C-alpha positions as CSV (number, residue, x, y, z in Angstrom):
1,X,33.8,-16.7,-22.3
2,X,31.2,-15.8,-25.0
3,X,32.0,-17.4,-28.3
4,X,31.9,-14.4,-30.6
5,X,32.3,-16.5,-33.6
6,X,29.2,-18.5,-32.9
7,X,26.0,-18.3,-35.1
8,X,24.5,-16.1,-32.3
9,X,27.2,-13.5,-32.5
10,X,25.2,-10.2,-32.8
11,X,28.1,-8.4,-34.5
12,X,27.8,-10.8,-37.5
13,X,24.2,-9.6,-37.8
14,X,25.1,-6.0,-37.5
15,X,27.6,-6.2,-40.3
16,X,24.6,-6.8,-42.7
17,X,22.0,-4.3,-41.8
18,X,18.6,-4.7,-43.5
19,X,15.9,-2.2,-44.4
20,X,12.9,-3.8,-42.7
21,X,11.8,-2.0,-39.5
22,X,11.2,-5.4,-37.9
23,X,14.7,-6.6,-38.9
24,X,16.2,-3.3,-37.7
25,X,14.5,-3.7,-34.4
26,X,15.9,-7.2,-34.1
27,X,19.4,-5.9,-34.9
28,X,19.0,-3.2,-32.2
29,X,17.9,-5.9,-29.8
30,X,20.9,-8.2,-30.5
31,X,23.3,-5.3,-30.2
32,X,21.8,-4.5,-26.8
33,X,22.2,-8.2,-25.8
34,X,25.8,-8.2,-26.9
35,X,26.5,-5.1,-24.8
36,X,24.7,-6.7,-21.8
37,X,26.6,-10.0,-22.2
38,X,29.9,-8.2,-22.3
39,X,29.0,-6.3,-19.1
40,X,28.0,-9.6,-17.4
41,X,31.2,-11.2,-18.4
42,X,33.2,-8.3,-17.0
43,X,31.3,-8.5,-13.7
44,X,31.9,-12.3,-13.5
45,X,35.6,-11.8,-14.3
46,X,35.9,-9.2,-11.6
47,X,34.3,-11.6,-9.2
48,X,36.6,-14.4,-10.2
49,X,39.6,-12.1,-9.8
50,X,38.7,-11.6,-6.2
51,X,37.6,-15.1,-5.3
52,X,38.3,-18.5,-6.9
53,X,34.6,-19.3,-7.0
54,X,31.2,-18.2,-5.5
55,X,31.6,-20.5,-2.5
56,X,34.1,-18.0,-0.9
57,X,31.3,-15.4,-0.6
58,X,28.2,-15.4,1.6
59,X,25.0,-16.6,-0.1
60,X,23.5,-13.0,-0.1
61,X,26.7,-11.3,-1.3
62,X,27.3,-13.7,-4.1
63,X,23.8,-13.5,-5.5
64,X,24.2,-10.0,-7.0
65,X,21.4,-10.7,-9.6
66,X,19.1,-11.7,-6.8
67,X,18.1,-15.0,-8.4
68,X,16.9,-15.9,-4.9
69,X,15.5,-19.4,-4.3
70,X,17.6,-21.2,-6.9
71,X,20.9,-19.5,-6.1
72,X,22.1,-22.3,-3.7
73,X,22.0,-24.5,-6.8
74,X,23.2,-22.0,-9.3
75,X,26.2,-21.0,-7.3
76,X,27.6,-24.5,-7.7
77,X,28.1,-23.6,-11.4
78,X,31.1,-21.7,-12.7
79,X,30.7,-18.1,-13.7
80,X,31.3,-19.2,-17.4
81,X,28.5,-21.7,-17.1
82,X,26.0,-19.2,-15.6
83,X,26.9,-16.7,-18.3
84,X,26.4,-19.3,-21.1
85,X,22.9,-20.0,-19.7
86,X,22.1,-16.3,-19.5
87,X,23.3,-15.9,-23.1
88,X,21.1,-18.7,-24.3
89,X,18.0,-17.4,-22.5
90,X,18.4,-13.8,-23.7
91,X,18.7,-14.9,-27.3
92,X,15.7,-17.3,-27.0
93,X,13.6,-14.6,-25.4
94,X,14.4,-12.1,-28.2
95,X,13.9,-14.7,-31.0
96,X,10.6,-15.9,-29.6
97,X,9.3,-12.3,-29.5
98,X,10.3,-11.6,-33.1
99,X,8.7,-14.9,-34.2
100,X,5.4,-13.9,-32.7
101,X,5.6,-10.3,-34.0
102,X,4.8,-11.7,-37.4
103,X,2.4,-14.4,-36.2
104,X,0.2,-12.0,-34.2
105,X,-0.8,-10.3,-37.4
106,X,-2.7,-13.4,-38.5
107,X,-4.7,-13.7,-35.3
108,X,-8.1,-11.9,-35.3
109,X,-8.2,-9.3,-32.4
110,X,-10.8,-9.7,-29.7
111,X,-13.3,-7.0,-29.1
112,X,-11.6,-6.2,-25.8
113,X,-8.3,-6.0,-27.6
114,X,-9.6,-3.5,-30.1
115,X,-11.0,-1.4,-27.2
116,X,-7.7,-0.9,-25.5
117,X,-5.3,-0.9,-28.4
118,X,-4.6,2.8,-28.0
119,X,-3.7,2.3,-24.3
120,X,-1.4,-0.6,-25.2
121,X,0.6,1.5,-27.6
122,X,1.6,3.8,-24.7
123,X,0.9,1.7,-21.6
124,X,0.8,2.9,-18.0
125,X,1.9,-0.2,-16.0
126,X,2.1,-0.8,-12.3
127,X,4.1,-3.8,-11.1
128,X,2.0,-6.0,-8.8
129,X,3.5,-7.5,-5.7
130,X,1.0,-10.4,-5.4
131,X,1.9,-13.8,-6.7
132,X,5.3,-15.2,-7.7
133,X,5.3,-14.4,-11.4
134,X,5.8,-11.0,-13.0
135,X,2.4,-9.2,-13.4
136,X,1.4,-5.6,-14.1
137,X,-1.8,-3.6,-13.8
138,X,-2.6,-1.8,-17.0
139,X,-4.2,1.5,-16.2
140,X,-6.4,3.7,-18.4
141,X,-4.6,6.9,-19.5
142,X,-7.6,9.1,-18.8
143,X,-9.0,8.0,-15.4
144,X,-6.3,5.7,-14.1
145,X,-8.6,2.8,-13.7
146,X,-7.2,-0.7,-14.0
147,X,-8.4,-2.3,-17.3
148,X,-6.2,-5.4,-17.7
149,X,-3.5,-7.5,-16.1
150,X,-0.3,-7.9,-18.2
151,X,2.1,-10.8,-17.7
152,X,5.4,-10.8,-19.6
153,X,6.5,-14.3,-20.8
154,X,10.1,-13.9,-19.5
155,X,9.1,-12.7,-16.0
156,X,7.2,-15.8,-14.9
157,X,8.3,-17.8,-12.0
158,X,11.7,-19.4,-12.5
159,X,12.3,-17.5,-15.8
160,X,15.3,-15.2,-16.3
161,X,13.7,-11.9,-15.7
162,X,11.5,-12.7,-12.7
163,X,11.7,-9.8,-10.2
164,X,10.5,-11.6,-7.1
165,X,13.7,-13.6,-6.3
166,X,12.5,-16.6,-8.1
167,X,14.6,-16.2,-11.3
168,X,16.8,-18.7,-13.0
169,X,18.8,-18.9,-16.3
170,X,18.1,-22.7,-16.4
171,X,15.4,-24.5,-18.3
172,X,16.1,-28.2,-17.4
173,X,13.1,-30.3,-16.3
174,X,14.1,-30.3,-12.7
175,X,14.1,-26.5,-12.7
176,X,10.5,-26.1,-13.7
177,X,7.5,-25.0,-11.6
178,X,5.7,-28.1,-12.8
179,X,7.5,-31.1,-14.2
180,X,5.2,-31.4,-17.1
181,X,5.0,-27.7,-18.1
182,X,8.1,-26.2,-19.9
183,X,9.2,-22.7,-18.9
184,X,8.7,-19.7,-21.2
185,X,5.3,-20.9,-22.3
186,X,3.1,-19.2,-19.7
187,X,1.6,-16.6,-22.1
188,X,0.7,-19.2,-24.6
189,X,-1.1,-21.3,-22.0
190,X,-2.9,-18.3,-20.7
191,X,-4.2,-17.4,-24.2
192,X,-4.8,-21.0,-25.3
193,X,-6.9,-21.5,-22.2
194,X,-9.2,-18.6,-23.1
195,X,-9.5,-19.8,-26.7
196,X,-10.4,-23.2,-25.4
197,X,-13.0,-21.7,-23.1
198,X,-14.5,-20.0,-26.2
199,X,-14.4,-23.2,-28.2
200,X,-16.3,-25.2,-25.6
201,X,-18.7,-22.3,-25.0
202,X,-17.8,-21.5,-21.4
203,X,-16.0,-18.2,-22.0
204,X,-18.5,-16.7,-19.5
205,X,-16.2,-18.1,-16.7
206,X,-12.9,-16.6,-18.0
207,X,-12.0,-12.9,-18.7
208,X,-10.9,-12.1,-22.3
209,X,-7.2,-12.9,-22.8
210,X,-4.9,-12.2,-25.8
211,X,-1.3,-12.0,-26.8
212,X,0.5,-8.8,-27.4
213,X,4.0,-7.3,-27.8
214,X,4.1,-4.4,-25.5
215,X,6.8,-1.7,-25.1
216,X,7.3,-0.3,-21.6
217,X,10.1,1.0,-19.3
218,X,8.1,-0.4,-16.4
219,X,9.0,-4.0,-17.3
220,X,11.7,-5.7,-15.2
221,X,14.9,-6.9,-16.7
222,X,18.0,-8.8,-15.4
223,X,19.8,-5.7,-16.5
224,X,18.1,-3.6,-13.8
225,X,20.3,-5.3,-11.2
226,X,23.6,-4.3,-12.9
227,X,25.5,-1.4,-11.2
228,X,24.1,1.9,-12.4
229,X,22.7,0.0,-15.4
230,X,26.4,-0.2,-16.6
231,X,25.7,2.5,-19.2
232,X,23.5,0.3,-21.3
233,X,20.3,1.8,-22.8
234,X,17.5,-0.7,-22.7
235,X,14.6,-1.1,-25.1
236,X,12.1,-3.0,-23.0
237,X,9.5,-4.6,-25.2
238,X,8.0,-7.9,-24.3
239,X,5.7,-10.7,-25.4
240,X,2.8,-10.7,-22.9
241,X,-0.5,-12.1,-22.1
242,X,-3.2,-9.5,-21.5
243,X,-6.3,-10.4,-19.5
244,X,-9.3,-8.2,-19.0
245,X,-9.5,-6.9,-15.4
246,X,-12.7,-7.7,-13.5
247,X,-13.3,-5.0,-10.9
248,X,-15.0,-4.9,-7.5
249,X,-14.7,-8.6,-6.7
250,X,-13.1,-11.0,-4.3
251,X,-11.4,-14.3,-4.9
252,X,-13.1,-17.5,-3.9
253,X,-10.9,-17.9,-0.8
254,X,-12.0,-14.6,0.7
255,X,-15.6,-15.1,-0.3
256,X,-15.8,-18.5,1.4
257,X,-14.1,-17.2,4.4
258,X,-16.6,-14.3,4.7
259,X,-19.5,-16.8,4.3
260,X,-18.1,-19.0,7.0
261,X,-18.0,-16.0,9.4
262,X,-21.7,-15.6,8.7
263,X,-22.1,-19.2,9.9
264,X,-24.3,-20.1,6.9
265,X,-25.1,-23.7,6.2
266,X,-23.5,-25.7,3.3
267,X,-26.9,-25.5,1.6
268,X,-27.0,-21.7,1.8
269,X,-23.4,-21.6,0.5
270,X,-24.4,-23.8,-2.4
271,X,-27.3,-21.6,-3.2
272,X,-25.2,-18.4,-3.3
273,X,-23.0,-19.7,-6.2
274,X,-24.4,-19.9,-9.7
275,X,-24.6,-23.6,-10.4
276,X,-24.3,-22.9,-14.1
277,X,-21.1,-21.0,-13.6
278,X,-19.8,-23.6,-11.2
279,X,-20.3,-26.5,-13.6
280,X,-18.9,-24.5,-16.5
281,X,-15.8,-23.7,-14.5
282,X,-15.4,-27.3,-13.4
283,X,-15.6,-28.5,-17.0
284,X,-13.1,-25.9,-18.1
285,X,-10.6,-26.9,-15.3
286,X,-11.0,-30.6,-16.4
287,X,-10.3,-29.8,-20.1
288,X,-7.3,-27.6,-19.2
289,X,-6.2,-30.0,-16.5
290,X,-5.3,-26.9,-14.5
291,X,-2.5,-27.6,-12.0
292,X,-3.0,-24.3,-10.2
293,X,-6.8,-23.9,-9.8
294,X,-6.6,-23.0,-6.1
295,X,-9.2,-20.8,-4.5
296,X,-7.2,-17.6,-5.1
297,X,-7.4,-18.2,-8.9
298,X,-11.2,-18.0,-9.0
299,X,-12.9,-14.7,-8.8
300,X,-16.4,-14.3,-7.3
301,X,-18.7,-11.5,-8.4
302,X,-22.3,-10.5,-8.0
303,X,-24.1,-12.0,-10.9
304,X,-27.8,-11.4,-10.2
305,X,-30.3,-11.4,-7.4
306,X,-32.8,-14.2,-7.1
307,X,-36.5,-13.6,-6.5
308,X,-35.8,-14.1,-2.8
309,X,-33.5,-11.1,-2.9
310,X,-30.5,-13.3,-2.3
311,X,-27.5,-12.4,-4.3
312,X,-26.2,-15.0,-6.7
313,X,-22.5,-15.1,-7.3
314,X,-20.8,-15.9,-10.6
315,X,-17.2,-17.3,-11.1
316,X,-14.3,-16.2,-13.3
317,X,-11.2,-18.4,-13.7
318,X,-7.9,-16.5,-13.9
319,X,-4.1,-17.2,-13.9
320,X,-4.0,-20.2,-16.3
321,X,-0.2,-20.3,-17.0
322,X,0.0,-23.8,-15.3
323,X,-2.7,-25.3,-17.4
324,X,-2.4,-27.8,-20.3
325,X,0.3,-30.0,-18.9
326,X,2.1,-32.6,-21.1
327,X,0.9,-35.3,-18.7
328,X,-2.3,-35.6,-16.7
329,X,-0.7,-35.2,-13.3
330,X,-1.0,-32.7,-10.4
331,X,-4.6,-31.6,-11.1
332,X,-5.6,-28.9,-8.6
333,X,-9.3,-27.8,-8.3
334,X,-10.5,-26.1,-5.2
335,X,-14.1,-26.1,-6.6
336,X,-14.3,-29.8,-5.9
337,X,-14.5,-29.1,-2.2
338,X,-17.5,-26.8,-2.3
339,X,-21.0,-28.2,-1.7
340,X,-22.0,-27.5,-5.3
341,X,-19.6,-30.3,-6.4
342,X,-21.9,-32.9,-4.8
343,X,-24.5,-32.3,-7.5
344,X,-24.6,-34.6,-10.5
345,X,-23.4,-33.5,-13.9
346,X,-26.3,-31.7,-15.6
347,X,-27.7,-32.8,-18.9
348,X,-26.4,-29.6,-20.5
349,X,-22.9,-30.4,-19.1
350,X,-23.1,-34.0,-20.3
351,X,-23.9,-32.8,-23.8
352,X,-21.1,-30.3,-23.8
353,X,-18.6,-32.9,-22.8
354,X,-19.9,-35.5,-25.3
355,X,-19.6,-33.0,-28.2
356,X,-16.3,-31.3,-27.5
357,X,-14.8,-29.8,-30.7
358,X,-11.6,-31.9,-30.7
359,X,-10.4,-30.7,-34.1
360,X,-10.8,-27.1,-32.9
361,X,-9.0,-27.8,-29.7
362,X,-6.2,-29.4,-31.6
363,X,-6.0,-26.3,-33.9
364,X,-5.6,-24.1,-30.8
365,X,-2.7,-26.1,-29.4
366,X,-1.1,-26.0,-32.9
367,X,-1.4,-22.2,-33.1
368,X,0.4,-21.7,-29.8
369,X,3.0,-24.4,-30.3
370,X,1.6,-26.6,-27.5
371,X,1.3,-29.8,-29.4
372,X,3.3,-31.7,-26.8
373,X,0.2,-31.2,-24.6
374,X,-2.2,-32.7,-27.1
375,X,-1.8,-36.5,-26.2
376,X,-2.6,-35.7,-22.6
377,X,-5.6,-33.6,-23.6
378,X,-7.0,-36.3,-25.8
379,X,-6.5,-38.9,-23.1
380,X,-8.5,-36.9,-20.5
381,X,-11.2,-36.1,-23.0
382,X,-11.6,-39.8,-23.6
383,X,-12.0,-40.5,-19.9
384,X,-14.2,-37.4,-19.4
385,X,-16.6,-38.6,-22.1
386,X,-16.7,-42.1,-20.6
387,X,-17.6,-40.6,-17.2
388,X,-20.2,-38.3,-18.7
389,X,-22.0,-41.3,-20.1
390,X,-22.5,-42.7,-16.7
391,X,-25.7,-41.6,-14.9
392,X,-25.7,-39.8,-11.6
393,X,-22.0,-39.0,-11.6
394,X,-21.4,-36.1,-9.3
395,X,-18.9,-33.3,-10.2
396,X,-16.8,-34.4,-7.3
397,X,-16.7,-38.0,-8.5
398,X,-15.6,-36.9,-12.0
399,X,-12.9,-34.7,-10.6
400,X,-11.5,-37.5,-8.4
401,X,-11.4,-39.9,-11.4
402,X,-9.5,-37.3,-13.5
403,X,-7.0,-36.6,-10.7
404,X,-5.9,-40.2,-10.8
405,X,-5.7,-40.5,-14.5
406,X,-2.0,-40.8,-14.9
407,X,-0.7,-41.0,-11.4
408,X,2.5,-43.0,-11.2
409,X,4.3,-44.4,-8.1
410,X,6.4,-41.3,-7.7
411,X,3.4,-39.0,-7.5
412,X,1.6,-41.4,-5.2
413,X,4.5,-41.2,-2.7
414,X,4.4,-37.3,-2.6
């Protein structure tokens, strides 16, 4: 049962309405949550009236919220336990959004953000089927062109409002995508990654990314799976990361596959990729200790044509929600397996690493409440700078050393 006398009782808030528009919005949100939770409780009670527990129903029939992959674990909990977890997550999601509504006013907007602020006020969103987390294409109101990718914080993989059958009301460590990355922090890691790219002067290899609170009926909610919406009127407004869309490009996986079909040599493949972009992207992945930098998360675009009329391709790193872990484990970097990684670290790259703005990086993590990731960041920077001082270290060698920075016995056995 929901404890309606608890501090989170939304009726207690509603009895003292305030004049502030922000506070009134918060009151409306908590009243909607209260209505939702009562509806959920009724549904669970009806289920319990017809069956002593979930185990009497088939897996598909009992998962009426389509949690999906985690349902075999979740169905071992009682309906009251599941409802309590949903209650906690709904309140935490709402509270986090209201906290950042005020904070966002103190963050200077990016040029790209200013450019699309009118579109964001009345967004046209299209839910993307690719990937495991919730993501939407933001289209321009005049020509319908995609201008940005929007990712709500609560729709990420294993979060409550994930629409791709990878949802969960749990937040325990063993229910995370990555052991060292807490849930409901994806948007902060996305934006902190871009801010870090700017701080170390490699923003050329990452599209502009910022935080925004966006209203849209296109967003997905757990409530969407209730029968006929159960008469509840939703006000869908979410804390999101917004990343500039880079048009007319392939990801690295598709690019390499097409080059292999051409039967080009490794040297020719190396020459097609901008070595400057390649090294900048490598350094960025190292600083972020990205645990999801697979080939699909690098975009390849035509950057310039060399004098020989051969196209040179640049790189853009996207999807950084699994960066900045709290321990230096599970580094993933597909760039390390390309021929460009066999080149030594350039003098420019060495100087960049040796003069990293550590105080500024610390400030970025502080801004986005990611200080638990700071010790791991400082530890890898120390190793990275040690490696940078050694002559003739290849990019591959540095990447291998960083991969093993904090490996423990458990990870070695995986």
